[in-house]
Structures are given as C-alpha cells and as structure tokens.
C-alpha positions as CSV (number, residue, x, y, z in Angstrom):
1,M,34.1,56.0,142.2
2,K,32.2,53.1,143.7
3,T,34.8,52.8,146.5
4,I,34.6,56.5,147.2
5,L,30.8,56.4,147.3
6,K,30.9,53.4,149.6
7,T,33.3,55.2,151.9
8,F,31.1,58.3,152.1
9,S,28.0,56.2,152.7
10,L,29.8,54.4,155.6
11,I,30.8,57.7,157.2
12,G,27.1,58.7,157.1
13,V,26.1,55.4,158.6
14,M,28.8,55.6,161.3
15,T,27.7,59.1,162.3
16,I,24.0,58.1,162.5
17,G,25.0,55.1,164.4
18,L,26.3,57.2,167.2
19,V,22.9,58.2,168.3
20,G,19.5,57.1,169.2
21,C,19.5,54.9,172.3
22,T,19.2,54.3,176.0
23,T,21.9,53.0,178.4
24,E,22.0,49.4,179.6
25,E,22.5,50.3,183.3
26,S,20.5,53.5,183.6
27,Q,17.3,54.3,181.8
28,Y,18.4,57.6,180.3
29,S,16.7,59.1,177.3
30,P,18.8,59.1,174.0
31,E,19.4,62.9,174.5
32,Q,20.7,62.3,178.0
33,V,23.1,59.6,176.9
34,I,24.6,61.9,174.2
35,Q,24.8,64.9,176.5
36,N,26.4,62.9,179.4
37,T,29.2,61.5,177.2
38,L,29.8,64.7,175.2
39,K,29.8,67.2,178.0
40,D,33.7,67.2,178.3
41,S,34.4,66.6,174.6
42,K,36.9,68.9,172.9
43,P,36.9,70.1,169.3
44,V,39.0,68.1,166.8
45,G,41.6,70.3,165.1
46,P,43.8,69.3,162.1
47,Y,45.0,65.7,162.2
48,Y,46.4,62.9,160.2
49,G,45.0,59.4,160.3
50,E,45.0,56.0,158.7
51,Y,42.4,53.2,159.0
52,D,41.6,49.8,157.6
53,M,38.1,49.3,156.3
54,T,36.2,46.2,155.2
55,I,32.8,46.5,153.4
56,S,31.3,43.1,152.9
57,N,34.4,41.3,151.5
58,E,36.1,44.3,150.0
59,K,39.1,45.5,152.0
60,M,40.8,48.9,151.7
61,H,43.2,51.2,153.5
62,V,42.5,54.9,153.9
63,K,44.8,57.8,154.6
64,E,43.4,61.2,155.5
65,W,44.7,64.6,156.1
66,I,42.3,67.0,157.8
67,G,43.1,70.7,157.8
68,E,41.6,74.0,158.7
69,D,38.7,75.6,156.8
70,S,37.2,72.2,155.7
71,K,40.3,71.3,153.8
72,R,41.0,67.6,153.5
73,R,42.8,64.9,151.5
74,I,41.7,61.2,151.3
75,E,43.7,58.5,149.6
76,I,42.1,55.0,149.2
77,S,44.1,51.9,148.4
78,D,43.2,48.3,148.0
79,E,44.4,45.5,150.3
80,K,47.6,45.1,148.1
81,G,48.5,48.8,148.6
82,K,47.6,49.9,145.1
83,Q,46.0,53.4,145.2
84,Q,42.5,53.4,143.8
85,S,41.2,56.9,144.3
86,L,42.2,60.3,145.6
87,S,40.0,63.1,146.8
88,V,41.1,66.6,147.8
89,N,39.0,69.4,149.2
90,D,41.1,72.7,149.0
91,G,38.4,74.8,150.6
92,E,36.9,76.0,147.3
93,N,36.6,72.8,145.2
94,M,36.4,69.1,145.9
95,T,38.2,67.0,143.3
96,S,37.9,63.2,143.2
97,Y,40.4,61.4,140.9
98,D,40.1,57.8,139.7
99,Q,43.5,56.6,138.6
100,A,42.3,53.5,136.9
101,Q,39.8,55.4,134.7
102,N,42.0,58.6,134.5
103,T,38.9,60.6,135.3
104,A,38.2,63.4,137.8
105,I,35.1,64.9,139.2
106,V,35.3,68.5,140.4
107,M,32.6,70.1,142.5
108,S,32.5,73.6,144.0
109,I,32.2,73.9,147.8
110,T,29.2,76.0,148.8
111,D,28.7,77.6,152.2
112,E,26.3,74.9,153.1
113,L,28.8,72.1,152.3
114,K,31.4,74.0,154.3
115,D,29.2,74.1,157.3
116,I,28.6,70.4,157.1
117,S,32.3,69.5,156.7
118,Q,33.3,71.8,159.5
119,S,30.8,70.5,162.0
120,S,32.3,68.7,165.0
121,P,31.6,65.1,165.9
122,K,29.4,66.4,168.8
123,E,27.4,68.6,166.5
124,Q,26.9,65.7,164.0
125,A,25.7,63.4,166.7
126,E,23.3,65.9,168.2
127,L,22.0,66.8,164.7
128,L,21.3,63.2,163.7
129,L,20.0,62.0,167.1
130,K,16.4,62.1,166.1
131,A,17.0,60.0,163.0
132,V,17.3,56.7,164.9
133,K,16.3,57.4,168.4
134,D,13.0,55.5,168.0
135,T,14.6,52.4,166.3
136,H,17.7,51.6,168.5
137,D,18.7,51.0,172.1
138,I,22.2,52.0,173.1
139,A,24.3,50.3,175.8
140,L,27.4,52.0,177.2
141,K,29.5,48.9,177.6
142,G,32.4,50.6,179.3
143,E,35.8,52.2,178.5
144,E,38.5,50.7,176.4
145,K,41.7,51.8,174.7
146,I,42.2,52.2,171.0
147,L,45.7,53.3,169.8
148,D,46.4,54.0,173.5
149,R,43.5,56.5,173.6
150,K,40.6,56.1,176.0
151,T,37.3,55.4,174.3
152,Y,33.7,54.8,175.2
153,H,32.5,51.4,173.9
154,L,28.9,51.8,172.7
155,V,26.6,49.2,171.3
156,A,23.4,50.2,169.3
157,K,20.9,47.5,168.8
158,G,17.7,47.7,166.8
159,K,14.6,47.3,168.8
160,G,13.4,44.3,166.9
161,E,11.3,46.3,164.4
162,K,12.3,47.1,160.8
163,T,15.2,49.5,160.8
164,L,17.4,51.0,158.1
165,F,20.5,50.4,160.1
166,G,21.4,47.1,161.8
167,D,23.3,46.5,165.0
168,I,26.3,48.9,165.5
169,E,29.3,48.6,167.8
170,M,31.6,51.6,168.1
171,W,34.5,52.9,170.1
172,V,34.4,56.7,170.6
173,D,37.3,58.9,171.7
174,K,36.5,60.2,175.1
175,E,38.3,63.5,174.5
176,N,36.8,64.6,171.2
177,W,34.0,62.1,170.3
178,M,35.8,60.8,167.2
179,V,34.9,57.2,166.1
180,L,38.2,55.2,166.2
181,K,36.6,51.8,165.6
182,T,33.3,50.4,164.4
183,N,31.5,47.2,163.5
184,I,28.2,47.4,161.6
185,S,26.1,44.4,160.9
186,T,23.2,44.7,158.3
187,V,21.3,42.4,156.0
188,G,23.4,43.8,153.1
189,G,26.7,42.8,154.7
190,D,29.1,43.6,157.5
191,T,31.3,46.6,157.8
192,Q,34.4,47.1,160.0
193,M,36.6,50.1,160.4
194,E,39.5,50.7,162.7
195,Y,42.2,53.4,162.9
196,T,45.7,52.1,162.8
197,K,47.3,55.6,163.1
198,I,46.1,58.9,164.5
199,D,48.0,62.1,165.1
200,F,46.0,65.1,166.5
201,D,49.2,67.2,166.6
202,A,50.1,66.7,162.9
203,K,51.6,69.7,161.1
204,I,50.1,69.5,157.6
205,P,51.5,71.7,154.9
206,D,49.0,73.5,152.6
207,S,50.5,71.7,149.6
208,K,48.8,68.5,150.8
209,F,45.5,70.1,149.8
210,K,46.6,70.8,146.2
211,L,46.0,68.2,143.5
212,E,48.0,68.1,140.2
213,L,46.0,66.2,137.6
214,P,47.4,64.5,134.5
215,K,47.1,66.6,131.3
216,D,45.1,63.9,129.6
217,V,42.6,63.4,132.5
218,K,38.9,63.5,131.7
219,I,37.3,66.1,134.0
220,Q,33.6,66.3,134.8
221,K,32.4,69.4,136.6
222,L,29.4,69.1,138.9
223,D,27.2,71.8,140.4
224,S,27.0,71.2,144.2
225,T,23.6,72.7,144.3
226,M,20.7,70.7,142.8
227,K,18.9,72.9,140.3
228,S,15.1,72.4,140.0
229,E,12.2,74.0,138.4
230,Q,8.4,73.6,138.6
231,I,6.5,72.8,135.5
232,T,2.9,72.3,134.4
233,S,1.2,69.0,133.4
234,D,1.2,70.2,129.8
235,E,5.1,70.1,129.9
236,L,5.3,66.5,131.1
237,P,5.9,65.0,127.6
238,S,9.0,67.1,127.1
239,V,10.8,66.1,130.4
240,F,12.4,62.9,128.9
241,K,13.1,61.9,125.3
242,K,10.9,58.8,125.5
243,A,7.6,58.0,127.0
244,Y,7.3,57.1,130.7
245,L,4.6,56.1,133.2
246,Y,2.6,58.4,135.5
247,F,-0.8,58.7,137.2
248,P,-3.1,60.9,135.2
249,E,-5.6,62.9,137.3
250,K,-8.7,60.9,137.9
251,G,-11.7,61.7,140.2
252,K,-10.4,63.1,143.5
253,L,-6.8,62.3,142.7
254,K,-5.1,65.5,141.5
255,I,-1.6,66.6,140.7
256,A,-0.5,69.2,143.3
257,K,3.0,69.9,142.1
258,I,5.5,68.9,139.4
259,E,9.2,69.5,139.8
260,V,12.1,68.6,137.5
261,M,15.6,68.3,139.1
262,D,19.1,68.2,137.6
263,V,20.8,65.3,139.5
264,V,24.5,64.9,138.6
265,D,24.2,63.5,135.0
266,H,20.4,63.1,134.6
267,K,17.1,64.6,135.2
268,E,14.7,63.5,137.9
269,L,10.9,64.1,137.8
270,A,8.9,64.4,141.1
271,I,5.1,64.6,141.0
272,E,3.2,65.2,144.1
273,Y,-0.4,64.0,144.2
274,E,-3.2,65.0,146.5
275,K,-6.7,63.6,147.3
276,D,-9.5,65.6,148.9
277,G,-7.0,68.5,149.1
278,V,-4.5,66.5,151.2
279,V,-1.1,65.3,150.0
280,Y,-1.5,61.6,149.2
281,F,1.8,60.3,147.7
282,S,4.7,61.4,145.5
283,L,6.1,59.7,142.4
284,S,9.8,59.9,141.4
285,V,10.9,59.0,137.8
286,F,14.4,59.1,136.3
287,P,16.2,57.2,133.5
288,T,17.9,53.9,134.5
289,Q,21.7,54.5,134.5
290,K,23.8,52.1,132.5
291,D,26.2,51.4,135.4
292,M,23.5,50.7,138.0
293,G,23.3,47.0,137.3
294,E,20.7,44.7,138.8
295,K,20.2,45.1,142.5
296,T,20.7,41.8,144.4
297,E,21.1,42.9,148.1
298,T,18.3,44.1,150.4
299,I,18.5,46.3,153.4
300,P,16.6,46.0,156.7
301,G,12.9,46.8,156.1
302,E,13.1,46.1,152.4
303,K,11.1,43.2,150.7
304,Q,11.4,42.0,147.1
305,V,8.1,42.1,145.3
306,K,6.7,42.1,141.8
307,V,5.5,45.5,140.6
308,R,3.7,45.7,137.3
309,G,5.3,42.3,136.5
310,Q,8.8,43.7,137.1
311,K,11.3,43.0,139.9
312,G,10.8,45.6,142.6
313,S,10.8,46.2,146.3
314,I,8.8,47.8,149.1
315,M,10.3,49.5,152.1
316,E,8.2,49.8,155.3
317,M,9.8,51.4,158.3
318,K,8.4,53.5,161.1
319,T,8.9,56.8,159.3
320,F,9.5,55.8,155.7
321,R,7.6,53.8,153.1
322,S,8.2,53.3,149.4
323,V,7.6,51.2,146.4
324,S,10.4,51.0,143.8
325,W,10.9,49.3,140.5
326,S,12.5,49.6,137.0
327,E,10.6,49.3,133.8
328,K,11.6,50.0,130.2
329,G,14.5,52.3,130.8
330,F,13.1,54.2,133.8
331,N,13.3,53.9,137.6
332,Y,10.1,54.6,139.6
333,T,9.6,55.2,143.3
334,I,6.3,55.9,145.0
335,M,6.4,57.3,148.5
336,P,3.0,57.4,150.3
337,T,2.4,60.5,152.5
338,N,-1.0,59.6,153.8
339,P,-0.7,56.9,156.5
340,D,-4.0,55.5,155.4
341,L,-2.7,54.6,152.0
342,K,-1.5,50.9,152.2
343,M,1.1,49.2,150.2
344,K,-1.4,46.7,148.8
345,E,-3.4,49.6,147.4
346,I,-0.3,51.1,145.8
347,L,0.6,47.7,144.2
348,K,-2.9,47.7,142.7
349,M,-2.9,51.4,141.7
350,V,0.3,51.0,139.6
351,E,-1.5,48.7,137.2
352,D,-3.5,51.8,136.1
353,M,-0.5,54.0,135.3
354,K,-0.5,55.5,131.8
355,L,2.3,56.6,129.4
356,V,3.2,60.3,129.1
357,K,3.7,60.9,125.4
C-alpha cells in the first residue's frame, strides 16, 4: 500500500506541477500560458501505457489500462519485475490488492470520484492552476519528442520563497496534454517518471477491469465519503478512549465548532477556535497510527522544532501555516487562520494545553 500511496501522491504532484507560471520568452500570465498551449488539445480516450518511476531511490514499473466510464487497471512491479500491487476500478468499486500481505481494500466510487477520474488533463490543469500560480515561474523550453510524439518541454521553478513543490520539469503531449515524462526535485527527494510505451488506439476488453481475488484474502471495505458529525464540548471526553490535549475556553478564546470525522480506520477531531468573534485557529487531533513510524524527511517550507518538549515541525508558506507534533499516542496539528497569530505565539500557547478527561 505504501507504493500505491506514493504513486497516487506523485500523480497529484505532477498534475499540480503543470500549472502556475510565466513563460521565459514572453511575460504571459499563468492563465495565458495554459490557455495558449491547451487551445488545440484533444480529449484522451481509452489507452494502454507503461512507465518507469523512481521515487527517491525506489524504482518501479507501472502498467495501466484506462477505459471508458472511469474504468482503469494499474499494476505496479519492483525493479526486478515482481508484482507488488494491483488496483482495479470497474466503474462502481475501486479495489487495491497487495499480494505480499494478501490484503485488499475495496472502496465504492461515488459520483464525485467519477467526475474527478473522468476529468481531462486540460480540466485538471485549469482546476489546479490557482494552487501554485503565485509560487512558481514556468518556462516553455521548446518542443521535443517522447516515444515519437511531439511534446512541450516545460520547466517550473519556485520563485525563491518557501513552496510546497520544488522545481519541476515535464514533457507534455501536444495533442492531448498528457504528461509523458517528468522530473521533480524537492527537499524530500527526487522523482522521475517516463513512459516507455503508450497506445492511444488500444482495444481494451472489459475483462481487464474485473479482479478475481484469492478466497483467503483479507478484505477491508472503506466508505469513499468521509462521515462527520458536530458535537458539543460536553462530549469531548468520549471522542477517544484515553485523555488527549486541547485548549479550554479562556477569556476571549472560545470554541466555535467541534467536529468528529471518520477517516479510514480512525477518528479525527477538529476544533475551531475564535477570538473576539473571529476565527482564530483550528486544532486537529487523531491517534498516532502504528505504521506511521518516525518522520525523518522534511518538505519545502517545513522546519523541525520542539513543541511541548516533543519533536515537531512548523510549516510556513504563502497560503498555509501549521504546527504539528506527536505526544503520548496522539498527533496534533494547529492551523492558524488569523494572519496576526504568529508561530512564536502558538509555540508558547501550547504549553497551556490541558487534558480532556
């Protein structure tokens, strides 16, 4: 599952990396760059593809079959050719099977997820344009061929300020705006992806989108929609089985909203605080998962600090700030909403947190 999650994360990074920039030769706005290069793009229909991917030092080979109605099949193998995982979306359910663990995760496909999976590369780029347009500059380096297909060679570079995504280099199919090759450089490590095969005329039988699982497989069914409910402060002690930290109301600091969410295999508590009637910050609390391990890598904009005597981190970017740490079985994240609330103040405030019992 770690490999699958890394792959899904990379896809999101690659998509976001397509946008948010200005050309090197002409001072177009980010919107103009995208519109100029996308104006003649055509929709991507069913296709078969294979690509090599390296995330830090982990190499993998991916095969994908993309069909109609959001149907898809993705097989991931290690560098020796041994299959590690298999994911199939049959249009109604998405099933991810881990052969080594003989476990499968099944999630129903909602209309919202269908819309996302069916969106074209052009729509994805336009949708996510605003996410990074203030943090990167793009240079249209020219045109090159990948797998004998004409591509735009784009380079996105951070503007020198703290950014979530590092420098990105990508080669985008001129005909349909599909990313055929990419290099991503971040503090956490480098990532490369390049298609070795692509067939946009592939005839894919419907049987490819059916998955026969072993009889002894362990299946976990997930709800694709995150269930949540609002509770009162009197119900806080019953959210988790053991005591956890929070900010009790004090003076002008008031609790505005409390929400409990079911996230995969655990609950997550979100408390929104306000001061003088204005949203001040939010606090997220959830149990530390056994397989999370100790975090050793940082990402751009993140700094390791001590929080309440524990190893923690602060994130400061143009549109996002947070303080995170783990303590006695719980993960805590504070996200300031009020721009006047400084990180130094939060690091001092946390010393006054109290246990909910």
